Backbone as a chain_set.jsonl record, in Angstrom:
{"seq": "XXXXXXXXXXXXXXXXXXXXXXXXXXXXXXXXXXXXXXXXXXXXXXXXXXXXXXXXXXXXXXXXXXXXXXXXXXXXXXXXXXXXXXXXXXXXXXXXXXXXXXXXXXXXXXXXXXXXXXXXXXXXXXXXXXXXXXXXXXXXXXXXXXXXXXX", "coords": {"N": [[112.226, 99.988, 76.302], [110.91, 102.185, 73.827], [108.293, 104.655, 73.554], [105.862, 104.992, 70.951], [103.947, 106.818, 68.522], [101.106, 105.899, 66.791], [98.816, 105.749, 64.026], [95.669, 104.393, 63.74], [94.96, 102.227, 61.129], [92.755, 100.738, 60.179], [89.729, 98.923, 61.109], [90.222, 96.315, 61.725], [91.507, 93.347, 63.459], [94.36, 93.97, 65.471], [93.056, 96.292, 66.01], [90.311, 96.924, 66.304], [89.827, 95.749, 68.779], [91.441, 97.321, 70.417], [90.156, 99.827, 70.201], [87.665, 99.183, 71.214], [88.017, 99.239, 73.904], [87.411, 101.693, 74.932], [86.565, 103.765, 77.56], [85.232, 106.144, 77.702], [83.515, 106.775, 75.507], [82.057, 104.246, 74.82], [80.059, 103.38, 73.146], [80.543, 104.029, 70.505], [81.266, 102.564, 67.475], [84.174, 100.842, 66.148], [84.569, 101.102, 63.341], [83.37, 103.563, 62.75], [85.039, 105.341, 63.987], [87.299, 105.489, 62.432], [86.571, 106.38, 59.985], [86.03, 108.525, 57.083], [87.572, 111.643, 57.496], [88.308, 111.162, 60.154], [90.434, 110.137, 62.83], [92.371, 107.893, 64.792], [94.632, 107.949, 67.298], [97.305, 106.153, 68.708], [99.263, 105.566, 71.48], [101.963, 103.645, 72.142], [104.077, 100.908, 73.263], [106.455, 98.959, 71.7], [105.105, 96.482, 69.453], [102.031, 97.307, 67.771], [99.625, 96.424, 69.589], [96.943, 95.312, 71.685], [97.881, 94.796, 74.374], [100.094, 96.393, 74.577], [99.381, 99.03, 74.609], [99.442, 102.357, 75.7], [97.972, 104.723, 75.651], [95.052, 106.161, 74.058], [93.663, 108.252, 71.579], [90.924, 109.717, 70.086], [89.908, 111.414, 67.186], [87.989, 113.795, 65.339], [87.472, 115.518, 62.285], [86.009, 118.483, 61.633], [83.789, 121.179, 60.502], [83.048, 122.909, 62.395], [82.553, 123.602, 65.913], [81.464, 121.021, 67.826], [78.452, 120.356, 69.789], [77.288, 118.149, 70.791], [77.425, 114.527, 70.807], [76.219, 113.421, 68.49], [76.741, 115.374, 66.577], [79.237, 114.769, 65.635], [79.021, 113.055, 63.512], [77.895, 114.225, 61.314], [77.753, 114.823, 57.87], [80.397, 116.443, 56.138], [80.344, 119.046, 53.99], [82.326, 120.689, 52.971], [85.874, 121.371, 53.192], [87.013, 120.235, 56.253], [88.13, 122.105, 59.061], [88.476, 122.108, 61.768], [89.758, 120.376, 64.416], [88.559, 117.869, 66.449], [88.925, 116.484, 69.508], [87.457, 113.748, 70.758], [87.468, 111.558, 72.398], [89.565, 110.238, 74.864], [91.797, 108.096, 76.458], [93.808, 106.437, 78.931], [96.251, 103.978, 79.888], [98.353, 104.182, 81.48], [99.967, 106.232, 83.817], [100.417, 109.603, 83.009], [100.451, 109.165, 80.278], [98.202, 110.096, 78.935], [98.548, 112.888, 78.75], [100.899, 112.88, 77.21], [99.994, 111.723, 74.785], [98.193, 113.635, 73.876], [99.938, 115.827, 73.473], [101.716, 114.752, 71.487], [99.917, 114.1, 69.41], [98.905, 116.642, 68.804], [101.229, 117.86, 67.807], [101.647, 116.249, 65.512], [99.264, 116.792, 64.059], [99.519, 119.54, 63.639], [101.598, 119.612, 61.767], [100.729, 117.894, 59.711], [98.02, 118.267, 59.034], [95.575, 120.591, 57.878], [94.379, 122.591, 59.892], [92.499, 124.99, 61.823], [91.94, 125.142, 64.492], [92.057, 123.279, 67.575], [89.927, 121.409, 69.461], [87.844, 120.055, 72.115], [85.281, 117.58, 72.599], [83.875, 116.985, 75.32], [82.954, 114.996, 78.223], [80.759, 116.24, 80.798], [82.323, 116.333, 83.317], [84.187, 116.465, 86.366], [86.639, 115.211, 86.251], [87.268, 115.227, 83.466], [87.421, 117.984, 83.079], [89.599, 118.717, 84.801], [91.643, 117.199, 83.572], [91.888, 118.267, 80.888], [92.309, 121.019, 81.382], [94.686, 120.885, 82.875], [96.377, 120.145, 80.899], [96.71, 122.36, 79.373], [94.512, 123.337, 77.946], [91.708, 125.54, 77.498], [88.543, 126.258, 78.916], [85.942, 126.457, 76.655], [83.182, 126.326, 76.067], [80.156, 125.457, 77.729], [77.895, 122.942, 77.256], [74.604, 121.432, 76.915], [74.848, 118.626, 77.521], [77.553, 118.214, 77.452], [80.933, 119.502, 77.253], [83.175, 121.914, 75.859], [86.608, 122.244, 75.29], [89.357, 124.31, 74.414], [92.378, 123.894, 72.815], [95.618, 125.429, 72.849], [96.601, 126.939, 69.835]], "CA": [[111.516, 100.145, 75.057], [110.416, 103.549, 73.701], [106.909, 104.83, 73.111], [105.678, 105.56, 69.626], [102.592, 107.21, 68.177], [100.622, 105.314, 65.547], [97.441, 106.038, 63.646], [95.016, 103.127, 63.409], [94.618, 102.263, 59.706], [91.464, 100.114, 59.892], [89.101, 98.406, 62.33], [90.516, 94.891, 61.885], [92.267, 92.967, 64.64], [93.905, 94.165, 66.846], [92.609, 97.674, 66.169], [88.958, 96.93, 66.858], [89.939, 95.423, 70.203], [92.0, 98.505, 71.08], [89.13, 100.869, 70.253], [86.543, 98.709, 72.04], [88.351, 99.461, 75.313], [87.105, 103.09, 75.25], [85.667, 103.948, 78.692], [84.562, 107.438, 77.587], [82.429, 106.638, 74.526], [82.077, 102.84, 74.39], [78.989, 103.15, 72.177], [80.97, 104.338, 69.136], [81.963, 101.413, 66.896], [85.514, 101.09, 65.599], [84.528, 101.549, 61.945], [83.011, 104.98, 62.721], [86.172, 106.121, 64.494], [88.359, 105.595, 61.429], [85.937, 106.745, 58.721], [86.519, 109.76, 56.476], [87.764, 112.776, 58.418], [88.468, 110.647, 61.515], [91.71, 109.477, 63.12], [92.604, 107.411, 66.149], [96.044, 107.906, 67.619], [97.613, 105.195, 69.766], [100.597, 105.645, 72.054], [102.24, 102.262, 72.532], [105.455, 100.426, 73.339], [106.548, 97.727, 70.925], [104.123, 96.29, 68.384], [100.702, 97.867, 68.01], [98.821, 95.314, 70.087], [96.222, 95.793, 72.876], [98.642, 94.727, 75.628], [101.173, 97.381, 74.544], [98.794, 100.367, 74.488], [99.516, 103.248, 76.856], [96.9, 105.715, 75.553], [94.354, 106.272, 72.775], [92.999, 109.532, 71.362], [90.094, 109.701, 68.878], [89.694, 112.766, 66.675], [87.155, 114.018, 64.163], [87.74, 116.8, 61.631], [84.719, 119.082, 61.313], [83.832, 122.593, 60.129], [82.494, 123.668, 63.509], [82.763, 123.006, 67.234], [80.228, 120.3, 68.142], [77.893, 120.483, 71.134], [76.827, 116.825, 71.217], [78.061, 113.423, 70.087], [75.631, 113.271, 67.148], [77.373, 116.334, 65.669], [80.468, 114.185, 65.099], [78.743, 112.185, 62.365], [77.273, 115.004, 60.24], [78.608, 114.919, 56.677], [81.057, 117.732, 55.966], [80.342, 119.35, 52.559], [83.555, 121.384, 52.602], [87.051, 120.896, 53.9], [86.93, 120.494, 57.699], [89.335, 122.747, 59.579], [88.466, 122.045, 63.224], [90.043, 119.04, 64.936], [87.823, 117.655, 67.692], [89.268, 115.311, 70.305], [86.198, 113.373, 71.404], [87.685, 110.499, 73.38], [90.958, 109.965, 75.207], [91.958, 107.288, 77.666], [95.175, 105.937, 79.066], [96.497, 102.826, 80.743], [99.583, 104.452, 82.212], [100.01, 107.609, 84.291], [101.181, 110.523, 82.163], [100.304, 108.862, 78.853], [97.157, 110.951, 78.365], [99.193, 114.149, 78.388], [101.842, 112.64, 76.106], [99.315, 111.498, 73.507], [97.666, 114.941, 73.441], [101.076, 116.595, 72.955], [102.208, 114.163, 70.235], [98.889, 114.231, 68.375], [98.883, 118.052, 68.394], [102.4, 118.076, 66.934], [101.363, 115.58, 64.246], [98.193, 117.522, 63.372], [100.066, 120.839, 63.224], [102.445, 119.403, 60.597], [100.112, 117.081, 58.657], [96.62, 118.604, 58.766], [95.333, 122.021, 57.732], [93.294, 122.947, 60.812], [92.641, 126.311, 62.445], [91.848, 125.009, 65.936], [91.881, 121.953, 68.171], [88.99, 121.509, 70.577], [87.349, 118.766, 72.595], [83.889, 117.343, 72.95], [84.172, 116.264, 76.557], [81.871, 114.819, 79.198], [80.674, 117.274, 81.84], [82.8, 115.735, 84.557], [85.331, 117.133, 86.98], [87.842, 114.537, 85.753], [87.559, 115.756, 82.132], [87.832, 119.378, 83.258], [90.966, 118.717, 85.344], [92.568, 116.655, 82.581], [92.151, 119.188, 79.781], [92.912, 122.255, 81.889], [96.074, 120.61, 83.268], [97.142, 119.975, 79.662], [96.823, 123.644, 78.687], [93.285, 123.749, 77.26], [90.84, 126.485, 78.198], [87.123, 126.003, 78.718], [85.384, 127.278, 75.584], [81.726, 126.391, 76.157], [79.447, 124.381, 78.421], [76.694, 122.578, 76.515], [73.609, 120.731, 77.734], [75.358, 117.339, 78.006], [78.984, 118.117, 77.177], [81.659, 120.771, 77.336], [84.251, 122.041, 74.888], [87.839, 122.914, 75.668], [90.147, 124.693, 73.256], [93.82, 123.799, 73.007], [96.345, 126.536, 72.182], [96.968, 126.615, 68.462]], "C": [[110.928, 101.561, 75.001], [108.971, 103.57, 73.214], [106.896, 105.366, 71.69], [104.203, 105.861, 69.399], [102.236, 106.59, 66.84], [99.202, 105.79, 65.286], [96.828, 104.719, 63.192], [94.532, 103.178, 61.959], [93.255, 101.66, 59.357], [90.912, 99.518, 61.178], [89.318, 96.909, 62.517], [91.311, 94.613, 63.15], [93.701, 93.431, 64.475], [93.259, 95.526, 67.083], [91.208, 97.772, 66.767], [88.968, 96.652, 68.345], [90.488, 96.611, 70.998], [90.913, 99.562, 71.26], [87.934, 100.468, 71.103], [86.782, 98.942, 73.529], [88.013, 100.881, 75.78], [86.129, 103.21, 76.421], [84.847, 105.24, 78.598], [83.336, 107.35, 76.682], [82.404, 105.207, 73.971], [81.028, 102.506, 73.332], [79.41, 103.387, 70.725], [81.751, 103.151, 68.569], [83.293, 101.804, 66.243], [85.454, 101.643, 64.179], [84.18, 103.043, 61.838], [84.178, 105.859, 63.142], [87.266, 106.328, 63.451], [87.803, 105.904, 60.044], [86.568, 108.027, 58.172], [86.518, 110.891, 57.497], [87.804, 112.358, 59.885], [89.863, 110.037, 61.637], [91.712, 109.015, 64.557], [94.103, 107.243, 66.33], [96.243, 106.929, 68.776], [99.065, 105.397, 70.193], [100.902, 104.268, 72.621], [103.735, 101.998, 72.599], [105.51, 99.107, 72.589], [105.485, 97.685, 69.84], [102.78, 96.887, 68.772], [99.748, 96.719, 68.314], [98.145, 95.786, 71.378], [97.036, 95.792, 74.164], [99.762, 95.762, 75.699], [100.678, 98.827, 74.533], [98.914, 101.133, 75.802], [98.397, 104.287, 76.848], [96.311, 105.706, 74.153], [93.648, 107.624, 72.741], [92.236, 109.458, 70.046], [89.77, 111.131, 68.483], [88.778, 112.742, 65.459], [87.506, 115.386, 63.599], [86.411, 117.334, 61.106], [84.913, 120.526, 60.85], [83.376, 123.487, 61.269], [82.822, 122.95, 64.816], [81.456, 122.331, 67.649], [79.76, 120.537, 69.579], [77.413, 119.143, 71.681], [77.454, 115.76, 70.33], [77.515, 113.249, 68.675], [76.247, 114.225, 66.13], [78.633, 115.765, 65.012], [80.246, 113.458, 63.784], [78.047, 112.906, 61.221], [78.253, 115.102, 59.081], [79.154, 116.337, 56.533], [81.134, 118.061, 54.477], [81.617, 120.033, 52.073], [84.703, 120.853, 53.449], [86.958, 121.239, 55.387], [88.239, 121.076, 58.224], [89.348, 122.868, 61.103], [88.726, 120.597, 63.635], [89.381, 118.916, 66.298], [88.314, 116.364, 68.344], [88.0, 114.92, 71.067], [86.33, 112.203, 72.367], [89.18, 110.313, 73.597], [90.959, 109.118, 76.473], [93.366, 106.746, 77.705], [95.22, 104.782, 80.047], [97.728, 103.025, 81.61], [99.614, 105.928, 82.589], [100.916, 108.449, 83.393], [100.998, 110.304, 80.674], [99.224, 109.704, 78.183], [97.728, 112.284, 77.91], [100.128, 113.957, 77.197], [101.118, 112.449, 74.78], [98.693, 112.791, 72.98], [98.795, 115.757, 72.803], [101.538, 116.071, 71.6], [101.189, 114.296, 69.113], [98.813, 115.684, 67.894], [100.065, 118.374, 67.476], [102.168, 117.472, 65.553], [100.342, 116.384, 63.428], [98.704, 118.852, 62.842], [100.873, 120.7, 61.919], [101.669, 118.78, 59.423], [98.666, 117.413, 58.299], [96.468, 120.117, 58.715], [94.136, 122.4, 58.593], [93.576, 124.303, 61.447], [92.509, 126.254, 63.952], [91.659, 123.554, 66.336], [91.041, 122.142, 69.419], [88.623, 120.105, 71.046], [85.834, 118.756, 72.588], [83.982, 116.409, 74.144], [82.928, 116.058, 77.414], [81.899, 115.966, 80.21], [81.034, 116.647, 83.177], [83.99, 116.54, 85.081], [86.636, 116.524, 86.468], [88.235, 115.078, 84.376], [88.051, 117.199, 82.224], [89.276, 119.459, 83.752], [91.975, 118.263, 84.294], [92.898, 117.701, 81.511], [92.779, 120.496, 80.261], [94.363, 122.041, 82.314], [96.971, 120.397, 82.062], [97.145, 121.237, 78.803], [95.589, 124.112, 77.946], [92.486, 124.703, 78.139], [89.387, 126.12, 77.902], [86.588, 126.978, 77.684], [83.882, 127.453, 75.758], [81.209, 125.208, 76.966], [78.128, 124.169, 77.694], [75.742, 121.824, 77.435], [74.175, 119.449, 78.347], [76.851, 117.154, 77.778], [79.621, 119.463, 77.447], [82.781, 120.744, 76.312], [85.428, 122.784, 75.512], [88.601, 123.23, 74.397], [91.621, 124.607, 73.633], [94.508, 124.947, 72.292], [96.78, 126.099, 70.788], [97.705, 127.78, 67.904]], "O": [[110.493, 102.082, 76.028], [108.497, 102.641, 72.56], [107.796, 106.096, 71.276], [103.326, 105.242, 70.003], [102.975, 106.735, 65.866], [98.482, 106.181, 66.204], [97.4, 104.014, 62.36], [93.774, 104.077, 61.595], [92.66, 102.031, 58.346], [91.554, 99.598, 62.225], [88.676, 96.293, 63.368], [91.74, 95.542, 63.836], [94.233, 93.286, 63.374], [92.949, 95.878, 68.221], [90.954, 98.607, 67.634], [88.199, 97.254, 69.095], [90.049, 96.87, 72.118], [90.765, 100.127, 72.343], [87.257, 101.334, 71.658], [85.849, 98.851, 74.328], [88.305, 101.231, 76.923], [84.975, 102.798, 76.295], [83.876, 105.41, 79.335], [82.251, 107.798, 77.051], [82.693, 104.987, 72.795], [81.106, 101.458, 72.692], [78.698, 102.981, 69.807], [82.784, 102.772, 69.121], [83.495, 102.951, 65.844], [86.206, 102.556, 63.842], [84.653, 103.716, 60.922], [84.289, 107.001, 62.696], [88.074, 107.248, 63.577], [88.49, 105.709, 59.041], [87.53, 108.545, 58.74], [85.567, 111.059, 58.261], [87.382, 113.115, 60.76], [90.402, 109.493, 60.674], [91.131, 109.656, 65.432], [94.753, 106.49, 65.604], [95.44, 106.888, 69.709], [99.975, 105.397, 69.363], [100.178, 103.777, 73.487], [104.545, 102.757, 72.067], [104.685, 98.226, 72.829], [105.023, 98.723, 69.367], [102.436, 96.964, 69.952], [99.148, 96.127, 67.416], [98.728, 96.592, 72.104], [96.892, 96.708, 74.974], [100.323, 95.987, 76.772], [101.486, 99.752, 74.454], [98.544, 100.637, 76.866], [97.921, 104.692, 77.908], [96.963, 105.305, 73.189], [93.106, 108.079, 73.748], [92.825, 109.171, 69.004], [89.406, 111.956, 69.322], [88.79, 111.802, 64.663], [87.805, 116.311, 64.354], [85.773, 116.722, 60.25], [86.034, 121.035, 60.807], [83.326, 124.708, 61.114], [83.311, 121.821, 64.808], [80.441, 123.009, 67.808], [80.552, 120.869, 70.462], [77.16, 119.008, 72.878], [77.95, 116.052, 69.242], [78.277, 112.957, 67.753], [76.275, 113.916, 64.939], [79.044, 116.232, 63.95], [81.19, 113.265, 63.018], [77.644, 112.266, 60.249], [79.427, 115.42, 59.269], [78.443, 117.311, 56.781], [81.906, 117.429, 53.756], [81.948, 119.961, 50.889], [84.515, 119.993, 54.31], [86.838, 122.411, 55.743], [89.322, 120.603, 57.878], [90.132, 123.634, 61.664], [87.986, 119.696, 63.238], [89.602, 119.737, 67.188], [88.137, 115.278, 67.792], [87.526, 115.671, 71.919], [85.38, 111.892, 73.085], [89.957, 110.239, 72.645], [90.225, 109.385, 77.425], [94.033, 106.608, 76.679], [94.355, 104.63, 80.909], [98.103, 102.142, 82.381], [99.317, 106.784, 81.756], [102.034, 108.051, 83.066], [101.355, 111.172, 79.878], [99.318, 109.996, 76.99], [97.427, 112.753, 76.813], [100.147, 114.779, 76.281], [101.571, 112.955, 73.754], [98.669, 113.017, 71.771], [98.625, 116.312, 71.718], [101.731, 116.849, 70.667], [101.564, 114.578, 67.975], [98.672, 115.926, 66.695], [99.907, 119.082, 66.482], [102.457, 118.107, 64.539], [100.547, 116.623, 62.238], [98.366, 119.252, 61.728], [100.824, 121.586, 61.065], [101.932, 119.111, 58.266], [98.145, 116.868, 57.326], [97.16, 120.838, 59.433], [93.016, 122.517, 58.095], [94.728, 124.712, 61.593], [92.909, 127.192, 64.642], [91.178, 122.724, 65.564], [91.381, 122.919, 70.311], [89.035, 119.106, 70.456], [85.192, 119.806, 72.573], [84.146, 115.198, 73.994], [81.976, 116.835, 77.347], [82.941, 116.58, 80.442], [80.185, 116.456, 84.048], [84.696, 117.204, 84.322], [87.623, 117.234, 86.273], [89.409, 115.358, 84.139], [88.989, 117.587, 81.528], [90.086, 120.191, 83.183], [93.036, 118.869, 84.143], [94.07, 117.984, 81.263], [93.684, 121.022, 79.614], [95.19, 122.934, 82.13], [98.195, 120.461, 82.181], [97.537, 121.192, 77.636], [95.609, 125.196, 77.363], [92.583, 124.67, 79.366], [89.046, 125.727, 76.787], [86.761, 128.19, 77.82], [83.355, 128.557, 75.621], [81.752, 124.105, 76.898], [77.339, 125.101, 77.535], [76.049, 121.605, 78.607], [74.009, 119.204, 79.542], [77.358, 116.039, 77.9], [78.954, 120.429, 77.816], [83.275, 119.678, 75.945], [85.26, 123.811, 76.17], [88.502, 122.499, 73.411], [92.055, 125.173, 74.636], [94.042, 125.394, 71.244], [97.278, 124.987, 70.611], [98.124, 127.749, 66.747]]}, "num_chains": 1, "name": "protein.A"}
């Protein structure tokens, strides 16, 4: 069976269950992840169902690079042109890299953004993950760090 990339359309079943599995930012409810200027990408095999999920990537479209989680929810008065990956997790080795690659390709074709960055935890695991996927450290904040993906 082949992998496919889907965008979660709403927070109903099984989507809410998929998003509730987030180990990075479990405090963010499903409805907030798919609100205006938000997208959740899912890499899966077969039907879009929790047992078929290989990786999930949550993105917010903003006008600036955030320094903290609360920045993700500020209303955007103008067209947002910065894509912020704020949560990514995988259930299969290599799927995290694949979902980043596929989401970047999708965003490049379907969204008018000038840069793709992260709002990442200040952990060695997050640093290794993003740097091994081609991102460069952009800024270290009080409780987070930002990486910038080549665009």
